[in-house]
Structure formats: structure tokens, C-alpha cells
N, CA, C and O atoms as CSV, one atom per row, in Angstrom:
chain,resi,resn,atom,element,x,y,z
A,1,MET,N,N,-10.962,-23.199,-5.104
A,1,MET,CA,C,-11.392,-22.060,-5.778
A,1,MET,C,C,-10.277,-21.134,-6.214
A,1,MET,O,O,-9.291,-21.090,-5.479
A,2,LYS,N,N,-10.291,-20.520,-7.114
A,2,LYS,CA,C,-9.013,-19.688,-7.541
A,2,LYS,C,C,-9.194,-18.379,-6.689
A,2,LYS,O,O,-10.311,-17.959,-6.390
A,3,GLU,N,N,-8.414,-17.968,-6.442
A,3,GLU,CA,C,-8.501,-16.566,-5.589
A,3,GLU,C,C,-8.271,-15.469,-6.616
A,3,GLU,O,O,-7.419,-15.376,-7.499
A,4,LYS,N,N,-9.328,-14.614,-6.232
A,4,LYS,CA,C,-9.353,-13.643,-7.200
A,4,LYS,C,C,-8.221,-12.300,-6.868
A,4,LYS,O,O,-8.005,-11.843,-5.746
A,5,LYS,N,N,-7.740,-11.941,-7.852
A,5,LYS,CA,C,-6.757,-10.712,-7.910
A,5,LYS,C,C,-7.128,-9.364,-8.066
A,5,LYS,O,O,-7.725,-9.143,-9.120
A,6,ASN,N,N,-6.955,-8.430,-7.349
A,6,ASN,CA,C,-7.331,-7.020,-7.444
A,6,ASN,C,C,-6.070,-6.259,-7.737
A,6,ASN,O,O,-5.026,-6.540,-7.147
A,7,HIS,N,N,-6.146,-5.208,-8.721
A,7,HIS,CA,C,-5.132,-4.422,-9.004
A,7,HIS,C,C,-5.492,-3.075,-8.747
A,7,HIS,O,O,-6.570,-2.589,-9.091
A,8,LEU,N,N,-4.306,-2.278,-7.949
A,8,LEU,CA,C,-4.563,-0.944,-7.856
A,8,LEU,C,C,-3.684,0.054,-8.298
A,8,LEU,O,O,-2.487,0.056,-8.010
A,9,TYR,N,N,-4.294,0.989,-9.060
A,9,TYR,CA,C,-3.275,1.846,-9.768
A,9,TYR,C,C,-3.241,3.312,-8.938
A,9,TYR,O,O,-4.188,4.092,-8.839
A,10,VAL,N,N,-2.047,3.455,-8.436
A,10,VAL,CA,C,-1.984,4.875,-8.121
A,10,VAL,C,C,-0.541,5.694,-8.449
A,10,VAL,O,O,0.581,5.206,-8.588
A,11,ASP,N,N,-0.925,6.986,-8.516
A,11,ASP,CA,C,0.001,7.777,-8.752
A,11,ASP,C,C,1.281,7.962,-7.580
A,11,ASP,O,O,1.161,7.388,-6.498
A,12,SER,N,N,2.302,8.660,-7.826
A,12,SER,CA,C,3.353,8.780,-7.021
A,12,SER,C,C,2.932,9.402,-5.411
A,12,SER,O,O,3.342,8.914,-4.358
A,13,ARG,N,N,2.003,10.609,-5.539
A,13,ARG,CA,C,1.358,11.466,-4.529
A,13,ARG,C,C,0.433,10.242,-3.523
A,13,ARG,O,O,0.528,10.125,-2.301
A,14,GLU,N,N,-0.262,9.595,-4.252
A,14,GLU,CA,C,-1.268,8.550,-3.446
A,14,GLU,C,C,-0.103,7.645,-3.053
A,14,GLU,O,O,-0.192,7.371,-1.857
A,15,ARG,N,N,0.986,7.070,-3.652
A,15,ARG,CA,C,1.467,5.959,-3.164
A,15,ARG,C,C,2.427,6.382,-1.952
A,15,ARG,O,O,2.750,5.524,-1.131
A,16,THR,N,N,2.879,7.684,-1.837
A,16,THR,CA,C,3.307,8.058,-0.766
A,16,THR,C,C,2.255,8.102,0.466
A,16,THR,O,O,2.496,7.628,1.577
A,17,LEU,N,N,1.314,8.605,0.176
A,17,LEU,CA,C,0.317,8.913,1.224
A,17,LEU,C,C,-0.110,7.619,1.736
A,17,LEU,O,O,-0.382,7.441,2.923
A,18,LEU,N,N,-0.176,6.633,0.759
A,18,LEU,CA,C,-0.522,5.169,1.263
A,18,LEU,C,C,0.391,4.542,2.197
A,18,LEU,O,O,0.095,3.799,3.133
A,19,LEU,N,N,1.787,5.016,1.746
A,19,LEU,CA,C,2.711,4.581,2.659
A,19,LEU,C,C,2.667,5.197,4.045
A,19,LEU,O,O,2.672,4.513,5.068
A,20,HIS,N,N,2.623,6.547,4.029
A,20,HIS,CA,C,2.782,7.071,5.319
A,20,HIS,C,C,1.487,6.673,6.358
A,20,HIS,O,O,1.497,6.948,7.558
A,21,SER,N,N,0.425,6.006,5.694
A,21,SER,CA,C,-0.740,6.199,6.355
A,21,SER,C,C,-0.698,4.506,6.862
A,21,SER,O,O,-1.488,4.017,7.670
A,22,LEU,N,N,0.275,3.865,6.262
A,22,LEU,CA,C,0.290,2.366,6.665
A,22,LEU,C,C,1.365,2.198,7.797
A,22,LEU,O,O,1.270,1.304,8.637
A,23,VAL,N,N,2.463,3.172,7.771
A,23,VAL,CA,C,3.558,3.361,9.098
A,23,VAL,C,C,2.839,3.932,10.127
A,23,VAL,O,O,3.173,3.550,11.249
A,24,GLU,N,N,1.750,4.917,10.047
A,24,GLU,CA,C,1.144,5.483,11.232
A,24,GLU,C,C,0.296,4.344,11.828
A,24,GLU,O,O,0.319,4.092,13.033
A,25,LEU,N,N,-0.440,3.678,10.954
A,25,LEU,CA,C,-1.314,2.213,11.444
A,25,LEU,C,C,-0.251,1.637,12.048
A,25,LEU,O,O,-0.436,1.514,13.258
A,26,LYS,N,N,0.956,1.175,11.604
A,26,LYS,CA,C,1.645,0.238,12.468
A,26,LYS,C,C,2.161,0.890,13.680
A,26,LYS,O,O,2.240,0.236,14.720
A,27,ASN,N,N,2.596,2.389,13.626
A,27,ASN,CA,C,3.203,2.866,15.227
A,27,ASN,C,C,1.850,2.501,16.302
A,27,ASN,O,O,1.941,2.030,17.436
A,28,GLN,N,N,0.625,2.867,15.578
A,28,GLN,CA,C,-0.734,3.015,16.745
A,28,GLN,C,C,-0.807,1.250,16.977
A,28,GLN,O,O,-1.123,0.939,18.126
A,29,LEU,N,N,-0.622,0.403,16.281
A,29,LEU,CA,C,-0.769,-1.036,16.704
A,29,LEU,C,C,0.477,-1.339,17.615
A,29,LEU,O,O,0.198,-1.862,18.694
A,30,ILE,N,N,1.729,-1.112,17.374
A,30,ILE,CA,C,2.972,-1.167,18.263
A,30,ILE,C,C,2.515,-0.318,19.765
A,30,ILE,O,O,2.542,-0.938,20.828
A,31,GLN,N,N,2.183,0.861,19.722
A,31,GLN,CA,C,1.750,1.242,20.888
A,31,GLN,C,C,0.745,0.626,21.860
A,31,GLN,O,O,0.712,0.631,23.091
A,32,GLN,N,N,-0.181,0.016,20.808
A,32,GLN,CA,C,-1.103,-0.844,21.762
A,32,GLN,C,C,-0.764,-2.274,21.993
A,32,GLN,O,O,-1.570,-3.084,22.450
A,33,GLY,N,N,0.148,-2.480,21.744
A,33,GLY,CA,C,1.050,-3.774,22.090
A,33,GLY,C,C,0.281,-4.716,21.061
A,33,GLY,O,O,-0.306,-5.530,21.774
A,34,ARG,N,N,0.041,-4.957,19.908
A,34,ARG,CA,C,-0.754,-5.672,18.882
A,34,ARG,C,C,0.346,-6.101,17.664
A,34,ARG,O,O,1.385,-5.526,17.339
A,35,TYR,N,N,-0.113,-7.007,17.259
A,35,TYR,CA,C,0.794,-7.684,15.974
A,35,TYR,C,C,0.516,-6.461,14.549
A,35,TYR,O,O,-0.466,-5.789,14.233
A,36,THR,N,N,1.851,-6.600,13.977
A,36,THR,CA,C,1.722,-5.774,12.830
A,36,THR,C,C,2.000,-6.261,11.736
A,36,THR,O,O,2.294,-5.513,10.804
A,37,ASP,N,N,1.974,-7.737,11.573
A,37,ASP,CA,C,2.320,-8.579,10.680
A,37,ASP,C,C,1.792,-8.325,9.508
A,37,ASP,O,O,2.516,-8.284,8.514
A,38,CYS,N,N,0.589,-8.134,9.437
A,38,CYS,CA,C,-0.564,-7.749,8.263
A,38,CYS,C,C,-0.152,-6.375,7.680
A,38,CYS,O,O,-0.083,-6.192,6.465
A,39,VAL,N,N,0.105,-5.468,8.548
A,39,VAL,CA,C,0.610,-4.082,8.264
A,39,VAL,C,C,2.132,-4.132,6.972
A,39,VAL,O,O,2.348,-3.746,5.823
A,40,ASP,N,N,2.832,-4.823,8.020
A,40,ASP,CA,C,4.155,-4.902,7.511
A,40,ASP,C,C,4.043,-5.510,6.140
A,40,ASP,O,O,4.637,-4.976,5.204
A,41,GLU,N,N,3.243,-6.707,5.943
A,41,GLU,CA,C,3.017,-7.449,4.622
A,41,GLU,C,C,2.781,-6.339,3.542
A,41,GLU,O,O,3.409,-6.236,2.488
A,42,LEU,N,N,1.660,-5.436,4.028
A,42,LEU,CA,C,1.129,-4.400,2.950
A,42,LEU,C,C,2.128,-3.399,2.769
A,42,LEU,O,O,2.134,-2.771,1.710
A,43,ILE,N,N,2.981,-3.161,3.660
A,43,ILE,CA,C,3.995,-1.909,3.325
A,43,ILE,C,C,5.009,-2.454,2.136
A,43,ILE,O,O,5.321,-1.822,1.127
A,44,PHE,N,N,5.530,-4.033,2.570
A,44,PHE,CA,C,6.247,-4.593,1.818
A,44,PHE,C,C,5.791,-4.635,0.489
A,44,PHE,O,O,6.617,-4.536,-0.419
A,45,LYS,N,N,4.405,-4.789,0.207
A,45,LYS,CA,C,3.950,-5.004,-0.962
A,45,LYS,C,C,3.888,-3.548,-1.790
A,45,LYS,O,O,4.318,-3.442,-2.939
A,46,VAL,N,N,3.455,-2.744,-1.245
A,46,VAL,CA,C,3.490,-1.373,-1.687
A,46,VAL,C,C,4.813,-0.861,-2.271
A,46,VAL,O,O,4.849,-0.189,-3.301
A,47,VAL,N,N,6.014,-1.247,-1.492
A,47,VAL,CA,C,7.209,-0.811,-1.725
A,47,VAL,C,C,7.692,-1.356,-2.870
A,47,VAL,O,O,8.204,-0.559,-3.657
A,48,ASN,N,N,7.664,-2.520,-3.176
A,48,ASN,CA,C,8.040,-3.212,-4.064
A,48,ASN,C,C,7.436,-3.625,-5.251
A,48,ASN,O,O,7.928,-4.410,-6.062
A,49,ALA,N,N,5.961,-2.870,-5.356
A,49,ALA,CA,C,5.347,-3.299,-6.632
A,49,ALA,C,C,5.703,-2.363,-7.374
A,49,ALA,O,O,6.101,-1.222,-7.142
A,50,PRO,N,N,5.477,-3.109,-8.558
A,50,PRO,CA,C,6.383,-2.519,-10.061
A,50,PRO,C,C,5.621,-1.251,-10.384
A,50,PRO,O,O,4.405,-1.171,-10.207
A,51,ILE,N,N,6.219,-0.446,-10.773
A,51,ILE,CA,C,5.709,0.859,-11.652
A,51,ILE,C,C,5.368,0.810,-12.737
A,51,ILE,O,O,6.331,0.505,-13.441
A,52,LYS,N,N,4.169,0.998,-13.500
A,52,LYS,CA,C,3.601,0.990,-14.684
A,52,LYS,C,C,3.207,2.252,-15.342
A,52,LYS,O,O,2.204,2.895,-15.034
A,53,ARG,N,N,3.920,2.523,-16.120
A,53,ARG,CA,C,3.617,3.845,-16.655
A,53,ARG,C,C,2.405,4.261,-17.506
A,53,ARG,O,O,2.451,3.662,-18.580
A,54,MET,N,N,1.360,5.057,-17.412
A,54,MET,CA,C,0.241,4.804,-18.063
A,54,MET,C,C,0.205,6.370,-18.686
A,54,MET,O,O,0.807,7.239,-18.056
A,55,LYS,N,N,-0.465,6.705,-19.858
A,55,LYS,CA,C,-0.663,7.872,-20.407
A,55,LYS,C,C,-2.236,7.890,-20.201
A,55,LYS,O,O,-3.167,7.112,-20.410
A,56,ILE,N,N,-2.076,9.123,-19.705
A,56,ILE,CA,C,-3.575,9.793,-19.474
A,56,ILE,C,C,-4.039,10.757,-20.389
A,56,ILE,O,O,-3.276,11.705,-20.575
A,57,GLU,N,N,-5.002,10.748,-20.947
A,57,GLU,CA,C,-5.400,12.064,-21.803
A,57,GLU,C,C,-6.811,12.818,-21.262
A,57,GLU,O,O,-7.903,12.249,-21.268
A,58,TYR,N,N,-6.609,14.089,-20.831
A,58,TYR,CA,C,-7.367,14.858,-20.144
A,58,TYR,C,C,-8.464,15.614,-21.498
A,58,TYR,O,O,-7.938,16.278,-22.392
A,59,VAL,N,N,-9.614,15.441,-21.467
A,59,VAL,CA,C,-10.411,15.773,-22.625
A,59,VAL,C,C,-11.069,17.171,-22.125
A,59,VAL,O,O,-11.840,17.788,-22.861
């Protein structure tokens, strides 16, 4: 079965907030002595995601 892909479009402010939240989650997991592999993978994907310029028109 083919895996379904989801795309998330965020602006620079939302991307920054997302990264800060993921780093905070990673720090909490480290304090609890749990694995951070999944969070590390998400941080890597967010940081290396291509930037797509979109034109938004407000009516």
C-alpha cells in the first residue's frame, strides 16, 4: 500500500515557533531519560524543508 504524504505550509513565524516547541519537547524527553530519535528526525525535516514562496491575496 502506498504511503500517504501530507504537506504542511507555514510562514516564518510559525516555523520558528514549531522549532522552539520541538527543541523544548526534546529537552523534556532528555530530562526524563527517554529516547529523542523521533523528535530529532522532525527537527531535521523542519530545518531542511524547502521554502516555497506563495502569494496570498487578502480580500
